[in-house]
DSSP file (Angstrom, degrees, kcal/mol; ACC not computed):
  #  RESIDUE AA STRUCTURE BP1 BP2  ACC     N-H-->O    O-->H-N    N-H-->O    O-->H-N    TCO  KAPPA ALPHA  PHI   PSI    X-CA   Y-CA   Z-CA
    1    1 A M     >        0   0    0      0, 0.0     4,-1.8     0, 0.0     5,-0.2   0.000 360.0 360.0 360.0 -36.9  169.1   57.3   59.0
    2    2 A T  H  >  +     0   0    0      1,-0.2     4,-2.6     2,-0.2     5,-0.2   0.851 360.0  57.7 -65.5 -32.9  166.0   58.2   61.1
    3    3 A N  H  > S+     0   0    0      2,-0.2     4,-2.3     1,-0.2    -1,-0.2   0.887 105.2  50.8 -63.9 -37.6  164.1   55.4   59.3
    4    4 A L  H  > S+     0   0    0      2,-0.2     4,-2.2     1,-0.2    -2,-0.2   0.937 112.2  45.5 -64.1 -48.1  166.7   52.9   60.5
    5    5 A V  H  X S+     0   0    0     -4,-1.8     4,-2.6     1,-0.2     5,-0.2   0.907 113.7  50.1 -62.6 -42.7  166.5   54.0   64.1
    6    6 A E  H  X S+     0   0    0     -4,-2.6     4,-2.6     2,-0.2    -1,-0.2   0.909 110.1  49.4 -64.3 -43.0  162.7   54.1   64.0
    7    7 A A  H  X S+     0   0    0     -4,-2.3     4,-1.3     2,-0.2    -1,-0.2   0.912 114.0  45.4 -63.9 -43.0  162.4   50.5   62.6
    8    8 A I  H  X S+     0   0    0     -4,-2.2     4,-0.7     2,-0.2     3,-0.3   0.938 114.7  47.8 -65.8 -45.9  164.8   49.1   65.2
    9    9 A A  H >X S+     0   0    0     -4,-2.6     4,-1.6     1,-0.2     3,-1.0   0.903 108.7  53.4 -63.9 -42.3  163.1   50.9   68.1
   10   10 A K  H 3< S+     0   0    0     -4,-2.6    -1,-0.2     1,-0.3    -2,-0.2   0.808 106.0  54.2 -64.6 -28.4  159.6   49.9   67.0
   11   11 A S  H 3< S+     0   0    0     -4,-1.3    -1,-0.3    -3,-0.3    -2,-0.2   0.689 111.4  46.5 -77.5 -16.3  160.6   46.3   66.9
   12   12 A L  H << S+     0   0    0     -3,-1.0    -2,-0.2    -4,-0.7    -1,-0.2   0.784 100.3  73.4 -93.2 -30.6  161.9   46.5   70.5
   13   13 A V     <  -     0   0    0     -4,-1.6    27,-0.1     1,-0.1     6,-0.0  -0.347  68.6-135.6 -94.4 165.2  159.1   48.3   72.4
   14   14 A D  S    S+     0   0    0      1,-0.2     3,-0.1    -2,-0.1    -1,-0.1   0.749 103.9  45.5 -83.6 -27.4  155.6   47.4   73.6
   15   15 A E    >   +     0   0    0      1,-0.1     3,-1.6    22,-0.1    22,-0.3  -0.696  63.1 166.3-117.7  77.2  154.1   50.7   72.3
   16   16 A P  G >  S+     0   0    0      0, 0.0     3,-1.2     0, 0.0    -1,-0.1   0.759  72.5  66.4 -66.3 -22.4  155.5   51.2   68.8
   17   17 A N  G 3  S+     0   0    0      1,-0.2    -2,-0.0    -3,-0.1    -7,-0.0   0.661  97.4  55.5 -72.3 -13.2  152.9   53.9   68.1
   18   18 A R  G <  S+     0   0    0     -3,-1.6     2,-0.4    -8,-0.1    -1,-0.2   0.333  82.0 109.0 -99.7   6.7  154.5   56.1   70.7
   19   19 A V    <   +     0   0    0     -3,-1.2     2,-0.4    -4,-0.1    17,-0.2  -0.695  44.5 177.1 -82.8 130.2  158.0   56.0   69.1
   20   20 A S  E     -A   35   0A   0     15,-2.4    15,-3.1    -2,-0.4     2,-0.4  -0.996  11.3-166.2-135.0 144.1  159.1   59.2   67.5
   21   21 A V  E     +A   34   0A   0     -2,-0.4     2,-0.3    13,-0.2    13,-0.2  -0.993   8.9 176.2-130.5 131.6  162.4   60.0   65.8
   22   22 A S  E     -A   33   0A   0     11,-2.1    11,-2.9    -2,-0.4     2,-0.4  -0.931  17.1-142.4-132.1 159.2  163.7   63.4   64.9
   23   23 A Q  E     -A   32   0A   0     -2,-0.3     2,-0.4     9,-0.2     9,-0.2  -0.973  10.6-169.4-126.9 136.6  167.0   64.7   63.4
   24   24 A E  E     -A   31   0A   0      7,-2.6     7,-3.1    -2,-0.4     2,-0.5  -0.980  15.1-141.2-124.2 133.6  168.8   67.8   64.2
   25   25 A E  E     +A   30   0A   0     -2,-0.4     5,-0.2     5,-0.2    -2,-0.0  -0.837  26.8 169.7 -97.9 130.3  171.8   69.1   62.2
   26   26 A T  E >   -A   29   0A   0      3,-1.8     3,-1.1    -2,-0.5    -2,-0.0  -0.848  49.3-104.2-128.5 166.0  174.7   70.7   64.1
   27   27 A P  T 3  S+     0   0    0      0, 0.0     3,-0.1     0, 0.0    -1,-0.0   0.816 122.7  52.3 -61.0 -28.4  178.2   71.8   63.1
   28   28 A Q  T 3  S-     0   0    0      1,-0.3     2,-0.3    -3,-0.0    -3,-0.0   0.625 127.0 -80.9 -82.1 -13.2  179.6   68.7   64.8
   29   29 A G  E <   -A   26   0A   0     -3,-1.1    -3,-1.8    39,-0.0    -1,-0.3  -0.883  64.5 -39.0 140.9-172.5  177.2   66.4   62.9
   30   30 A N  E     -Ab  25  70A   0     39,-2.9    41,-2.2    -2,-0.3     2,-0.5  -0.633  42.7-152.7 -89.3 144.8  173.6   65.1   63.0
   31   31 A I  E     -Ab  24  71A   0     -7,-3.1    -7,-2.6    -2,-0.3     2,-0.6  -0.977   5.6-159.6-116.0 121.8  171.8   64.3   66.3
   32   32 A I  E     -Ab  23  72A   0     39,-3.4    41,-2.9    -2,-0.5     2,-0.6  -0.902   7.7-156.8-101.1 120.7  169.1   61.7   66.0
   33   33 A K  E     -Ab  22  73A   0    -11,-2.9   -11,-2.1    -2,-0.6     2,-0.6  -0.880   4.5-164.7-103.1 118.7  166.6   61.9   69.0
   34   34 A L  E     -Ab  21  74A   0     39,-3.3    41,-3.2    -2,-0.6     2,-0.5  -0.904   6.4-169.6-102.5 121.4  164.7   58.7   69.7
   35   35 A R  E     +Ab  20  75A   0    -15,-3.1   -15,-2.4    -2,-0.6     2,-0.3  -0.958  11.1 168.4-117.0 128.4  161.7   59.3   72.0
   36   36 A V  E     - b   0  76A   0     39,-2.0    41,-2.9    -2,-0.5   -17,-0.1  -0.844  43.0 -79.3-131.3 167.0  159.8   56.3   73.5
   37   37 A A    >>  -     0   0    0    -22,-0.3     3,-1.8    -2,-0.3     4,-0.5  -0.326  45.8-113.5 -63.5 149.2  157.2   55.8   76.2
   38   38 A P  G >4 S+     0   0    0      0, 0.0     3,-1.0     0, 0.0     4,-0.4   0.856 116.6  53.4 -55.9 -37.4  158.5   55.9   79.8
   39   39 A N  G 34 S+     0   0    0      1,-0.2     4,-0.2     2,-0.1     3,-0.1   0.593 106.9  53.9 -76.5  -7.7  157.7   52.2   80.3
   40   40 A D  G <> S+     0   0    0     -3,-1.8     4,-1.7     1,-0.1     3,-0.3   0.439  80.0  92.9-100.6  -2.5  159.7   51.2   77.2
   41   41 A M  H <X S+     0   0    0     -3,-1.0     4,-2.4    -4,-0.5     5,-0.3   0.909  84.6  51.9 -58.1 -43.4  162.9   53.0   78.1
   42   42 A G  H  > S+     0   0    0     -4,-0.4     4,-2.7     1,-0.2    -1,-0.2   0.846 107.4  52.5 -63.2 -34.1  164.3   49.9   79.7
   43   43 A K  H  4 S+     0   0    0     -3,-0.3    -1,-0.2    -4,-0.2    -2,-0.2   0.844 113.3  43.5 -70.7 -33.3  163.7   47.9   76.6
   44   44 A V  H  < S+     0   0    0     -4,-1.7    -2,-0.2    -3,-0.2    -1,-0.2   0.833 121.1  39.5 -80.8 -34.0  165.5   50.4   74.4
   45   45 A I  H  < S-     0   0    0     -4,-2.4     7,-1.8    -5,-0.2     6,-0.8   0.908  94.5-167.3 -82.6 -44.2  168.4   50.8   76.7
   46   46 A G    ><  -     0   0    0     -4,-2.7     3,-1.8    -5,-0.3     2,-0.2  -0.025  41.7 -29.8  80.0 172.1  168.8   47.2   77.8
   47   47 A K  G >  S-     0   0    0      1,-0.3     3,-1.7     2,-0.2     4,-0.1  -0.453 134.3  -8.9 -65.9 127.0  170.8   45.7   80.7
   48   48 A Q  G 3  S-     0   0    0      1,-0.3    -1,-0.3    -2,-0.2    -2,-0.1   0.732 125.3 -68.2  54.6  26.0  173.9   47.9   81.3
   49   49 A G  G <> S+     0   0    0     -3,-1.8     4,-2.4    -7,-0.1    -1,-0.3   0.669  94.6 138.6  76.4  17.5  173.1   49.8   78.1
   50   50 A R  H <> S+     0   0    0     -3,-1.7     4,-2.3     2,-0.2    -4,-0.2   0.904  71.1  45.2 -65.4 -42.1  173.8   47.0   75.8
   51   51 A I  H  > S+     0   0    0     -6,-0.8     4,-2.7     2,-0.2    -5,-0.2   0.919 114.0  49.5 -69.3 -41.8  170.9   47.5   73.4
   52   52 A A  H  > S+     0   0    0     -7,-1.8     4,-2.4     1,-0.2    -2,-0.2   0.909 111.7  49.4 -61.7 -41.1  171.5   51.3   73.3
   53   53 A K  H  X S+     0   0    0     -4,-2.4     4,-2.1    -8,-0.4    -1,-0.2   0.909 111.3  48.6 -64.8 -41.9  175.1   50.7   72.5
   54   54 A A  H  X S+     0   0    0     -4,-2.3     4,-2.4     2,-0.2    -2,-0.2   0.904 110.6  51.4 -64.6 -41.1  174.3   48.2   69.8
   55   55 A L  H  X S+     0   0    0     -4,-2.7     4,-2.2     1,-0.2    -2,-0.2   0.923 111.2  47.7 -60.7 -44.9  171.8   50.7   68.3
   56   56 A R  H  X S+     0   0    0     -4,-2.4     4,-2.5     1,-0.2    -1,-0.2   0.867 110.1  53.1 -64.8 -36.2  174.4   53.4   68.3
   57   57 A T  H  X S+     0   0    0     -4,-2.1     4,-2.3     2,-0.2    -2,-0.2   0.917 109.6  47.5 -65.5 -43.4  177.0   51.1   66.7
   58   58 A V  H  X S+     0   0    0     -4,-2.4     4,-2.1     2,-0.2    -2,-0.2   0.921 114.3  46.5 -63.4 -44.1  174.6   50.2   63.8
   59   59 A V  H  X S+     0   0    0     -4,-2.2     4,-2.4     1,-0.2    -2,-0.2   0.900 111.7  51.3 -66.0 -40.6  173.8   53.8   63.2
   60   60 A K  H  X S+     0   0    0     -4,-2.5     4,-2.3     2,-0.2    -1,-0.2   0.900 109.3  50.7 -63.9 -39.7  177.4   54.9   63.4
   61   61 A A  H  X S+     0   0    0     -4,-2.3     4,-1.4     1,-0.2    -1,-0.2   0.908 111.9  47.1 -64.4 -41.5  178.4   52.1   60.8
   62   62 A A  H  X S+     0   0    0     -4,-2.1     4,-0.9     1,-0.2    -2,-0.2   0.874 112.0  51.3 -66.5 -36.4  175.6   53.3   58.5
   63   63 A A  H  <>S+     0   0    0     -4,-2.4     5,-2.5     1,-0.2     3,-0.4   0.875 104.8  55.9 -68.7 -37.4  176.8   57.0   58.9
   64   64 A I  H ><5S+     0   0    0     -4,-2.3     3,-1.3     1,-0.2    -1,-0.2   0.885 102.6  56.1 -62.7 -37.6  180.4   56.1   58.1
   65   65 A R  H 3<5S+     0   0    0     -4,-1.4    -1,-0.2     1,-0.3    -2,-0.2   0.824 112.0  42.9 -63.3 -29.5  179.3   54.6   54.8
   66   66 A K  T 3<5S-     0   0    0     -4,-0.9    -1,-0.3    -3,-0.4    -2,-0.2   0.358 115.9-117.6 -95.3   4.7  177.7   58.0   54.0
   67   67 A N  T < 5S+     0   0    0     -3,-1.3     2,-0.3    -4,-0.3    -3,-0.2   0.917  71.9 128.4  59.9  46.5  180.7   59.9   55.4
   68   68 A E      < -     0   0    0     -5,-2.5     2,-0.5    -8,-0.2    -1,-0.2  -0.807  59.0-126.4-124.6 165.3  178.6   61.6   58.1
   69   69 A R        +     0   0    0     -2,-0.3   -39,-2.9    -3,-0.1     2,-0.4  -0.977  33.3 177.6-112.5 126.6  178.8   62.0   61.9
   70   70 A V  E     -b   30   0A   0     -2,-0.5     2,-0.4   -41,-0.2   -39,-0.2  -0.991  14.8-168.6-134.5 138.3  175.7   60.9   63.8
   71   71 A T  E     -b   31   0A   0    -41,-2.2   -39,-3.4    -2,-0.4     2,-0.5  -0.974  13.5-147.0-121.5 139.1  174.9   60.8   67.5
   72   72 A V  E     -b   32   0A   0     -2,-0.4     2,-0.4   -41,-0.2   -39,-0.2  -0.930  12.7-171.4-109.6 125.9  171.8   59.0   68.9
   73   73 A E  E     -b   33   0A   0    -41,-2.9   -39,-3.3    -2,-0.5     2,-0.5  -0.950  10.0-151.4-114.3 136.1  170.1   60.3   72.0
   74   74 A I  E     +b   34   0A   0     -2,-0.4     2,-0.3   -41,-0.2   -39,-0.2  -0.931  21.3 173.5-110.9 126.6  167.4   58.3   73.7
   75   75 A E  E     -b   35   0A   0    -41,-3.2   -39,-2.0    -2,-0.5     2,-0.4  -0.898  29.4-119.6-131.3 158.0  164.7   60.2   75.6
   76   76 A S  E     -b   36   0A   0     -2,-0.3     2,-0.5   -41,-0.2   -39,-0.2  -0.783  27.8-122.2 -95.9 140.7  161.4   59.5   77.4
   77   77 A I        -     0   0    0    -41,-2.9     2,-0.5    -2,-0.4   -59,-0.0  -0.722  25.9-135.7 -80.9 124.5  158.2   61.0   76.2
   78   78 A D              0   0    0     -2,-0.5   -41,-0.0     1,-0.1    -1,-0.0  -0.692 360.0 360.0 -82.8 128.9  156.6   63.0   79.0
   79   79 A D              0   0    0     -2,-0.5    -1,-0.1     0, 0.0    -2,-0.0   0.475 360.0 360.0 -78.8 360.0  152.9   62.4   79.3
């Protein structure tokens, strides 16, 4: 699942080498943390959050096929 998020994010941003994805397991499900450069946050979130919502929808659809619960969090990398 992290590979999917990473591939989508790297295709959206200007600095793909600064994209990092990590996964955390919790009792409520998995949390995928997407970290991008501060100047790429807008590209990943999109106008009114449309791109972020679409990314979460794709990940949720893939997770349902595997019978999992997944949440995607988008964060900025602090320099």
